[in-house]
C-alpha positions, 0 to 999 in steps of 0.5 A, spaced: 493 550 464 487 549 468 485 544 473 485 538 469 493 539 467 494 541 475 492 534 477 495 530 471 502 533 473 501 532 480 499 525 479 505 524 475 510 527 480 508 522 485 509 516 481 514 512 484 521 513 480 525 507 482 522 501 479 528 499 476 531 499 483 525 495 486 525 490 481 533 488 481 532 487 489 526 483 488 529 479 483 535 478 487 531 476 493 526 471 489 532 468 486 536 467 493 530 464 496 528 459 490 535 457 489 535 455 497 527 452 498 526 450 491 532 448 487 530 453 482 535 459 479 528 463 477 527 470 480 520 470 478 517 464 481 513 463 488 514 471 489 508 476 489 508 483 490 503 485 496 501 491 500 501 498 497 506 497 491 502 490 489 495 494 489 499 500 485 497 505 490 504 507 493 507 513 491 514 516 490 518 515 497 514 510 500 519 506 505 516 499 506 516 494 500 512 488 502 513 481 498 510 474 499 514 468 498 511 461 497 514 456 500 513 448 499 508 445 503 513 440 506 516 446 510 509 447 513 509 440 515 516 441 518 515 447 522 508 446 524 511 439 528 516 443 532 515 442 539 517 450 540 516 456 536 516 453 529 514 459 526 520 463 529 525 458 526 522 458 519 523 466 519 530 465 521 531 459 516 528 464 511 532 470 514 539 466 513 537 465 506 537 472 504 543 474 508 547 469 503 545 475 498 545 481 502 550 479 508 552 487 509 545 488 511 541 488 517 536 483 515 532 482 521 526 477 523 521 481 526 514 477 528 511 476 522 516 478 516 523 478 514 526 486 514 531 487 508 533 495 509 536 498 504 541 505 505 536 509 500 531 508 506 527 503 503 525 497 507 523 490 504 519 486 508 518 479 506 513 474 508 514 467 508 507 463 506 504 457 504 499 457 498 492 455 500 487 452 495 483 459 495 489 463 493 490 465 500 497 464 504 498 461 510 504 465 514 508 464 520 507 469 527 513 468 532 509 473 537 506 470 543 509 463 542 507 462 535 501 461 530 499 461 523 495 467 520 492 467 513 492 473 508 488 474 502 493 479 498 491 477 491 483 478 492 485 485 494 489 486 489 484 483 484 478 487 487 482 494 486 484 492 479 477 491 477 474 497 481 479 502 478 478 499 471 470 500 472 471 508 473 476 510 468 482 508 472 480 514 477 481 509 483 489 508 483 490 516 483 485 517 488 489 513 493 495 515 491 493 523 492 491 521 499 497 518 501 501 525 499 496 528 503 497 523 509 504 525 508 503 532 508 498 532 514 501 527 518 494 523 518 494 517 523 491 512 517 493 506 514 495 506 507 490 500 506 484 504 509 486 509 505 485 504 499 479 501 502 475 507 503 477 510 496 474 503 493 468 504 497 467 512 495 468 511 488 463 505 487 457 511 487 461 517 486 457 521 480 463 522 476 467 516 477 467 515 469 470 523 468 478 525 467 483 529 471 478 535 469 473 532 475 479 531 480 478 537 484 471 535 485 474 528 486 478 530 492 473 534 495 467 529 495 472 524 498 475 528 503 467 529 506 466 522 505 472 520 510 470 526 515 463 523 515 466 516 517 463 514 524 469 516 530 466 510 534 468 505 528 474 501 530 475 497 523 473 496 516 473 491 511 478 490 506 476 490 498 476 483 496 478 479 502 474 482 507 479 482 512 479 487 518 482 494 517 483 496 523 483 504 524 490 507 527 487 514 530 482 519 528 483 522 521 476 525 520 477 532 523 483 533 518 479 530 513 474 535 515 479 541 515 481 539 508 474 538 505 473 545 507 480 548 504 478 544 497 471 548 497 475 554 497 480 552 492 474 550 487 471 557 489 478 560 487 478 556 480 471 558 478 473 566 479 479 564 475 484 565 481 488 560 479 494 562 483 490 562 490 487 555 487 493 552 486 496 555 493 490 551 497 491 545 493 498 545 495 496 546 502 493 540 502 497 536 498 504 539 499 509 541 494 509 535 489 502 539 487 504 544 482 505 552 483 
């Protein structure tokens, strides 16, 4: 086996393994909300996977599944007209609906989402929203007395999909591999920021149209790209939506360290020292990388 097979196996290993469980819960929540708010028994209408799962960049073992549920526009007028915190009241109404299906679950309305935790460690975070003409959603925030916020998940999903297709489907695996690195090294970086930086990086990367054989170079060069980000920069712009993606902490130092380790790994590969090369990659990505 060579480096192409190593990275192919790695990318396969970190793929999500419980899509069937996720789908069953997603459809159950959707059916419940459609029944109560649309008088429909559909388990697909008005719902959208968003977040890392919607962008297809989540990896096995991720903990939060984000979904948006579109509500009828009449409800916006109803809750926007509240004298108090209508946003909080709306979140409670959606929470009450979900409790009809998951009565034994500690369903909570927390700020901007309804959290539905499951015993396997996965929590669904449901964002109730109202569809705008530009395909964005207006959603409630109960914080600080209540307000309406806007999110553009479809634009972000579409931007990632288009760029992934334009670079021989290499963007999505890069985002996933960097999530494995984030977990292994406890890097203070949001998943959306990983996706944003990977989206920027791969547009001009020289080997963006190549195969797994170049993934060692891709990881090395992306670590360098991350390490070179300004430590004084507070925010970046998300693909598609242009939304602010705020930094969570300094990730540049750990990116620089792993750039150096990846250079060592590639040097081992060049000399045919396969065990040593894989050992270096495993020190970056953890035990999901083949030994």
